[in-house]
N, C-alpha and C positions, 0 to 999 in steps of 0.2 A: 584670172582664171580661177576655175573651182577646185575648193580643197574637198578634199574626200579623206572620212577617217576610216582608219585600219578596224580591222574585228576585235582587236585586243581592248580599244578603246570603246567599240560599241557596248561591250559587257556591261559598261560602267553606267547605262543609261537609267534613270531612277524612275520607274514609273509606279506611283504609290497609289491606291485604292482605300478609300476612307468612309465612313457611313453620316451621313446627315439627316436629322431629324427632318428637315424641310424636305428634302426628296425621299424618304424613305431610304431604303436599302439600295435603290436603282442610281442614285448619286455618286458618282465616282470623280477622279481629280488626275489628271495629266499632268504631270510635275514634272519640270525640269531645274535642278535645283543648281546643278553647275555644268552651264553648256562648257565650259573648256575643257571638260572632262567627257562628255558624251558622248561625242560622236554622232550628233542625234541629224546634223543635216549638210550643207553646204554653205562655203564660206567665200565673199567676193570681197577682197579688199577690208577683210576682219582678220585679227589675231586673236588669240586666247592662249589662258594662262594656268598654272597650273593649280592656282585658286580657285578656278571656275569662273573667271571675269572674261568679257569680251571688250575689245576695244579698236577704233579704227587702225587699220594697218597700211600697209601698200598692195597696189593692185600691179600685177604682172602680167605680160603678154607672153605666153610660150611662142618661141621661133625654132623651129625643126630644121636645122640648118644641113644634116648629111645623115644618112643611115647607115648601119654599119660601121660607124665610129662612134669613141667616146670622149667628151670632153674632161678634161684631169684639172687643167688650170688657166688660167687667162688674165689679163689685165686691161685698162684702157689706155690709148695711146693718148699723146696731148691734144688731138682734133677731135677726141670724145668717140673714137672708133673704137670697137670690141675686139680686142684678140683673143683667140682662143688656141690651145694646143692639147694633143692627147697621141692616140693611137689607138690600135696600130695596122699598118705601119704610122710612124710618126709623122705628125703635121703641125704646122702653125697656119692658122687659116685668119682673113679678117672678116668678120661678122657686120653686113650692115641692118641698117634698121628693116629693110626688108625683107629679110630673112635670108639673102642670098652670101653663100658661102664663097669667099676667094682665097683659096690656097696660097700661101706665099712660099718662095722658094729657099731652101734650107740648103747652104751649102755646107761641105765637111762631112756629109753622109757617105758612108761605104757604097758603091755603086754595084756591087755585086750580090747586093740581098741580103748581106750579112745583119744590116740594120733594120730591117722587115720588122723583126719582131720588138723592136723598142718602141718606148714612147715619149712623148715630152711631159715629164713629170713637173715642170716649175717654169712659170714665165712671168718675170717680173721687170716693171719700169723703174729704171735708174736715172741718175741726173744727166743732163745732156738731151733731154727729150730721147734716151735711147730704152732699147727694149733688150733682155738679154735671157736666153732660156737654157736647160738644162735637160739632159735625158737620159731615161733607164737602158740599162742592156748595154749601152756602148761609151757611156763616161763624156761625150761631148757636151761641149758648152759653146752655144753661138751667141750673136749680138746683129741686132739689124743694122745694115748698113746706112750712112747717113746719106751717101750718095745714089743709093737703091732702096729707097723706102718699102718696097715688094720681096725684098730678097735679105734673107740671114745670110751671114758668113761665120764662118768656124773659128772662134775665137781661141780656143785650146780642145785637147784631147786628153782627158786624165787619166791615168791607169788603174781605173777602178771600174766596176759594174755599174753603178747607180749614182746619178746626182740628185738628191733629195729636195734641196732647197739652194736658194742664191740670196745672199743680200750683200749691200754697198756700204762700206765703211772707210773712212781716213782713206778715200781717193781708190781703192781696192774693191774686188770682188773676192768674196768668200763663198766657197762650195762644201755642202753637207753631203759626204758619200757615203757610199757601201760598197761592199760587205767587210770592208776592213778598219772602220771606226776613223776615218781620218776627215781634216777639214783643211783644204786646199785654200792659199790665196793667191788670187790672179791679178798679173798687171793687165787693166783694161786696154793700154794702148797696144804692146807688145802680146800681148796672151802667153807670157811667159809665167810659171808657177811654180810653187813650191808647198810642201806639206807643212801647215800651221801649226796644226796640233794631232796629237794622236790619242784617242779616246779608247776607253776600256769596251766601249760599245762594241757590236757589229756595223750597225748604221748611224749615222749621223742623223736624224729626221728634220731636224728644225733650225734655224738660225736665227738672230735678232741682235742687231746694232743700236745699242743703248746709251747713251750718256758717256760716249767714247771708248764702249768695252763693248767684245764681242761675247753673245750668249749664245751657248749650244744646249740642245736636247737630245739624250740618248735613247736610241732606239729600243733597245732591251733591258736596260739597267735601272730608269725612272730616275736617273743623276740629271738636274739641273746644273749646267757648267759654265764657269766664268773662264775665257782665255784674255788676258791682258797683253802680254807679251808670245813670242814664238815658242811654242813648245811647254808652257806651264800652264796648266790646268788645273782648275781647282774646283772643287765640287760647293755649289751652293746649297742645294736641298735634295733630299731624297724622295721620290713620290712612291707609295705603293703599287699604284700604276706604272708599269714597266715602260712604256713608251709613251715618251713628249713627242705631241704631233706638232704642236703650235706654240709659239713665244711671240707675245705683240706687246708694244710699249704700251703703257697705258698711264693717264694723267695721274693715277694713283698709284703706279707702281709698275709690274708687269702681268699680263695674263699668262697663261699657261694651261693650255687644253692638253689633255693626258687619255692614254687608252691601256685599258688592263688587257692584256694577252690572255687568250684561252690555252696555249702552250708555251709558258714562259721558257728560257733557255734553261739548259741545263749542264752538268760537267762532262757530259757526252757532246753536248753539243761546243761546248767552249774548247774541247779536246780537236774538234774538226777544224776548228777556225784557226787555231794555233798551225796544223798542218797546211792549212791553205795560205796560211800567211806567208809559212815558210817557202812555200812554190812559189808564191810571188817575187818574194825577196832575192830568190835564187837566179830569177831571170835576169838576163844580160841587159846591160844598163840600156837606156833609149827604147825597150820593148814596149810597143803599144797594145792595145786592145784588137786581138784578131782571131781568127780561128781556133789559134793554138793555144790560146788563153785558159788555162785550166778552169774548169767549170767549179763554181762552188758548192760544198755540200748541201743537202736539202735544206738542215738547219736554217739557213742562211736566207732560203728564197721567202721570207715573210712575206705577208698581205693583209689587206684588209679584212680577208677571212678569219686572220688569226685574233683581229679583233675580239674583246666579249664585250665590254662596257665602256664608257668614256666619263670623263669629268672636266670642269674647269675651275680652276684656282685664280685668287689673285694674290700675289708677293705683293705688300705694300709697305708702308714703314717699318722701320727696323725688322725686316723681313717677317713681319706677319702675314701667316698663312691663312686666308679665309677660302672656303669651298665655296663656289656661286652656285656650282649646279651637279647633278649628278644624272647621269643617262643612263638608266636600266636597258640592256639589250640593245644599245646601241650604242655607235663609235664617233669619233669625231674626225673629220677629214679636213677641214679648214677652220680657222678662228679668225676675224678682224674687228676693230674697234672704229667706230664713227666719231665725227667732232664732238658728239656730246658726251661721250665715254662710253655708250653702248657698245654690248660684244655682242655679235654675230656668230653662229655656229651652222656649219652644214655637216650634215650626218649620213651614216647609212647604218644598217640597210632599208632604214626607214624612209630615205629623200626628203628627210626635215629641215627646215631652217629655222633656228631656235633665235630668241635674244634675252639676255639678260642683265642689269644694270648691277654694277657694282657696290651703289649705295645700300648698305643693310636694311633700310625702311623700304627700300622698291624691289626687293631681293624674290624676284617672280620669274618663272619660267616659262617666257612666251614663244608659243608656235608660231611664227610669222607667214611660212610657205610649206607646202607640202607638192611636191614636185612631181611625184607620180609615178618616179624611178627609185631604183634601189638605192643607189649613191646621190646625194647632193655634194657635188665635188669641191665646189668653191664658191666663196661669197667674195664678187668683184666689187671694189669700192672704185668711186670718181668723187672729187671736191667733199670728202670726209663723209659720205653717207654710201649704202648699198646702193646700187644701181643694176647689178645684174647676180644670177646665180646659174651657175652651170650644172650638169645632171650627166651623169654616166648609165647607160643601159644599152638598148639593141641601138640607138641612135644618139647622135650628137645633137643637144638640144640646151638652148639659154632660155631662161627667163628672165625679158627684160622688164624694168620697173616701169610704171605707166605715170610719167610726172604731169600730165594734165589732170587726172581725177582727184588730186591732192591728198587729202585726209577724209575719207568717206569709205563707206562700205555699207556690205548687205549680208544678213546671216538667215538661211532658210532651214526651219526645222526638217526633216524625213515627214512626210504622210504620216500621222497616227491613225491606227486603226482602232476604233472602239468595240469593233465587234460585231456591232448589230447597232441599227439605226438610235439615235440619241439626239437630246435638244441640248445645246450647247450654252452654257450659260457665262457668268462674269470672268474676263480674265484679267490675271494680277500679275506683276512682275516687280522686280528689283533693279534699278537702272537711274539714268540721267541722262537728256540729251539724245534720247532715242524716240524713233517713231516707230509704231507697233502696229503690224498689219494680220488678218487671218482671212481665211477662206474655209470651204467645206465642200466636200464631195461625198460620191459614192463609190469611187473607183481608186485603188490602191496608186495610180500612179494619175496625179492632175491632167486634165484633159478639157474638152470643152464644155461636159457638163457640170464642171465645177462652179461655184460661187465666184463671184469676182473678188477681189482685195478690199477689205473694209478696214479703214484704221480705226482702232481701238482705244478706248479711253481707261484708264488703269481701273481696275476693278469693278467695270461696269461692262452690263451684257448688251449684246446688240441684238437688231432684229433678224438678221439672216441667221445666225446660231437658233433663234427658236424652233427653225424647222427641225425636221430628224433625218440628220446625217450620219453616216458612219464613218468618216474619214475628215480631219482636219489639220491645217497647216498656218505656221505661224514665220512671220517675217518681221525682221529687225532690220531699219534702217539707222545707219550711224555716222556722224558728220564731228570733225573738230575733237573735243575731248570727251566725247561721250563714254559711257560706261553701261554695260548689260550684265546683271548676275543670272537671271533665272526667273522662271514664269511658273504659273500653275492656272490651270483652265479646268474649270468644274463642268460637269457633263451629265444629264439625267439619262439616261436609259432605260428601254422597256422592261419592265418586269416580266422573267420568264419562269416558267413550270420547272421545279426541281426534276432530275432526273435519276430513277432508280435502276442501277446497271445490274445489279445481281441481287438473290435472296437464297440465303442457305438455310435448310432446317437439317441440325444436325443430329445422330444416332443417340437413341434412349441411353439414358446412364443412370445410375441409381445414386441417389445421394442421401443425408441424414433424414430428409424431411420426404422423401420417396422419390418417384422417377422424373425426370426430368430432361427436355432437350435444349442445347444451344443454338440460339437463331443469331444470324449474323449476316449484312449486309454491306453492299458499298451504294454511295448514294452520292450526286454532286448538284452543285447549283450554278447554271449557267451566268449568273449575276455576283457569282462569289458570297449568295447571303448563307447566313448561319441557318441550319436545319434543326428542327425537332422531329421527333417521330411518334407515331402510335401504332399498336398492334389490335388485332383482331382475330378470332378463330370462328369458324362454323362447321358443322357436320355435312358432308356431302350432300346428302338430299333436302339439307335447310336453307332457309332463306334467311335466318338471324344471327347478326355477326354478334358476337359477345367481346368485350372490351379485354385485354390482358395489358396487366400493368397498373392501374388503378386510374385515377384522374390526372396523376401529373405525366406530363410528355416525356419520352424518352432523350436524351442528349446524345448518347452515344451510338455506335453503329453495331450495337449487339445487346441482347437479352437473354433471358434464362426462362424457360417458360416450365413451370410445374405440371408437366404433363400427366402426372399420377392423379390429381385434382380433376382432372377431365373424365366423363363417362367413355368406356372403350367405344371406340369407332373409327370412322376414316373423318379427315378434318383436309380444310383449307386453311392457310393462315394469309392473313390480307396484312401488309405493311404500308401505312401511309406517310408519306414525306411531307413537311410544310416549311415554308420559309416565315413563319410567323414573326420569330423573333426579329427580323430585319423589315417587315412588313407587317405592322401591327393593323392597320387598317383595311389592308387589301392585301391579305396573303393567297398565294396559292399552292396547291397541295398535287402530289401525283401518288399513285397507288401502284401494287404490285402483288400477284396473288403467286403462293408458293404451290408447286406439284401437291398430290394428295399427300398425305402421310398418316399412319395408323398408330392409333392410340390403343394400348392393348396393356391392360394393366393387370389380367388375368394370365391364367398358366394353363398349360397342355394340359388334358385329363388322360391320365392311361389305363384303357379299357381291357377287360377280358384278360389281366396276365396270368397265364397258365402254365406249367412245367410238365412235359410228360415224362414220367419215369421211365415208361420202357423204352423210350428212343432217345431221351435225354435230351427234349425239343422244348426250347422257351419260345412260347408264342404270346402278341400282346398287340392291341391297336390304340395308337395315339393319336388324339385329335385335339386342335385348336378351332375356335369360333371364326377368329380374325387373322392370325397369321400362320404362315408357312412355317414346319419344323424345321430347326434349321440345325439340331445336334441332337444324336442318341448314343448313348453310351452305356456300357453294363459292368460290376462290380460283382465279385464272387467272393464270399466268405470275407467282407471287409478290405478287400485287395483294392489296387490302384485301377480307376476308372479306364475302362478302354471303348472306344469310339468304335462304332458298329455302323454299317450299313441296312437302310430298309429293305423289305423283303424284294423292291422293284430296282435296287442298286443307287438310286438318286433323291435327296430330300430335295422336294419341289413342292408339296402340297400341304393343305391343310390336315390331312390325315394321311398317315403312313401306317403300314403294317410292320410287325418286327416276327420273323422268323428264324431262329438261328439255335445250333446244338451246341452246348456247352462242353468244352474238352475237359478231360481229367478229373471228373467227378468220381468220389469212389463212396463206399456203401459210408451211412452214418448221416449226421445232421449238417445241411448246409442253408447260406442264405444268399438270393440272388437280388440283386438291385439294380433297377431300370430307371435311367435318368432321361428326360426329354426337355428340349430346351425351344423356345420359339423365338421368332426374328425379332421379336420387341425386347427380350431377355428373360422372359418370364420363364420359371424352370419347375420342373415336377420330379419326384423320387418315388417310386413306389418300391416295396421290399418285399420277396416272396421266401417264406421259409418252408424247407423240404428236409424230409428224412427217406435216406434211400434205403433199400433193401438189398438190393445189389446195384452192381455196376451197370449202365446204361449199356444196351447191346451195341450201340454206334457209337461210342466213346471213340473220340478221337484224340489223337497223341498230343501232348503240350504245346507242342510248337504249332498247333493249327487249332482254327475256329470254325465249325461246321455251321454255314449261311445256306438257308434252303433257297434255291431261284426256281421262282416260280416259271420260268420257262422251259424248266426240266422236270422228269417224271420222278428223278432221285434226288437227295440231298446232294450237295457237291463240297467237297474239303478243299476248302481253300488256305494257301498260307495267312498268317496274322495280318501281315501289311496290304495284302490285296481286301483283305477284307475289311480294313479301314480300322484295325485296332490301334493303340497307342501303346508302344513297347514301353 
């Protein structure tokens, strides 16, 4: 099967660009330092570790058995046939190698549809070549009939809602149940049962029979329990993770798989449990699970969706606790140990199967399979090794191991995009016992136009790579004890010109050294080369460019031009970007011109400033050679400057007329100041001293300023605000 990596692993792809003097700036390097983390391709029979290693794994074949159902548990019969169970409705089916689904008869379930929403949660093989199964939603336990191998018969019906695990020990069958935290011991011959232990948890999630002792895992306390005799429960260890999903015997101790809950039990939930428990204990003797059974409170309806993260521990000699692996944003659904002590974990919601070893010197977390479904629900063992993996999604699927292939596999990277045609050079890698192949093409997806696979020698270029290709792909074939860590492949792309995206000339500013303008720009290089810049200016009608900034190139995307040192006029600015720092021998450049801007170091001229005593009217003409007049204002007797409008009412020309009547002038001496400012910031102030023998006949009130309107025959009195005065 093909393994496809999720988006969160794709984010770890390491693409590194470096500079080489041999190929100048256009030499790049495609580097995969940690293939086990990158998710950079597809894997056939290859597993990868959290330390970045690849190694031969196992090939599996996807078998789609039934749509609209889900496999949750399974086991192998003695004859080697795979049995799987799930729901809903509940089912147990025999799965043959051809992908045929053969449902088996299940006796003991309600025939009126009341068990339609339940599911087979546990299916186990026990002594005597028998299989047993437990159900959620009904509390039924069934056993396969020896006289009818295609039929399961009811062994018993426990007064519980769910049977979560079954284990055989000392000739009896033990059942982990919920939501009352009870463990039942069941007689395999008669089907009679008794409560063997009462835990504080609401659900008992897992059981293990080891060295004559029954071990149990709490579903919401994080406690690992030991039950030696009926009714005696001892706590062996408490885990911070609240739910113990699986307990498995190991040659070095016990493997315990746990999950952290998103919403742990609280006091309110515990109170609900107690009330629910009282309802059950008040029921009449012999009362079974039927439609009258009190529904459990919401807090008891725990599901895999409540699992936040998972972990696996090894409890060794003298109860030494070692954490073997931590799963972030994943939870454990099943755990099994093979004949060599390797631990396999099936998980959700990623649908992955992991493998970890108990030996501290080999403690890597290996991803063995990705099942492309939300939940990898079960690891099915046979003869001491994993033979199948079950998945739950929108269909019932099993992934069955292909024994013919042995330990061999292949990894193919995703096609790598160099963005533009390039020559591909030496390919180097770290590993042993592998064969490495490469091919190139011009399309994102390999097709007939791509080159054929070529076997590579470590650190040596190939003839095919010497052509210009935009895309590349690598394949690693592995067998036996091969290992592979990562690779780097150098390529030289054709040098491209820099791109200047914008060029901005700022407004005139005054500094200690005179007038200046701030110049800024945005430039990029398609090759990622380092850039340097040069600036030049010229007058509008000139053909001669004058360098700005001296002989040293500019290295930042900004510069300050001292425009106060330039003659007045209209100018263009030219910016030139060069990749010389990365391409000393054959640099490429790009240039961009700015819009025209004005250098005006002069000031406006105020001409013919006259005050007519009879009418109280001030007249003047303001002229600038290059710039539009941008501001006019007047001040009387040293008072505040008050903005005024020109005679035509708009500041839009290099020459403006001033015609206004000043209010409130009395007999005596006065000073009148007129200020004009051009767009370049040049400022001129002219002052006029007058002596009045009498108050002007057209004097206005103090709240008004008389502005002559050229469109009218007589002066018009306008409010100060309308006349543009600053209050």
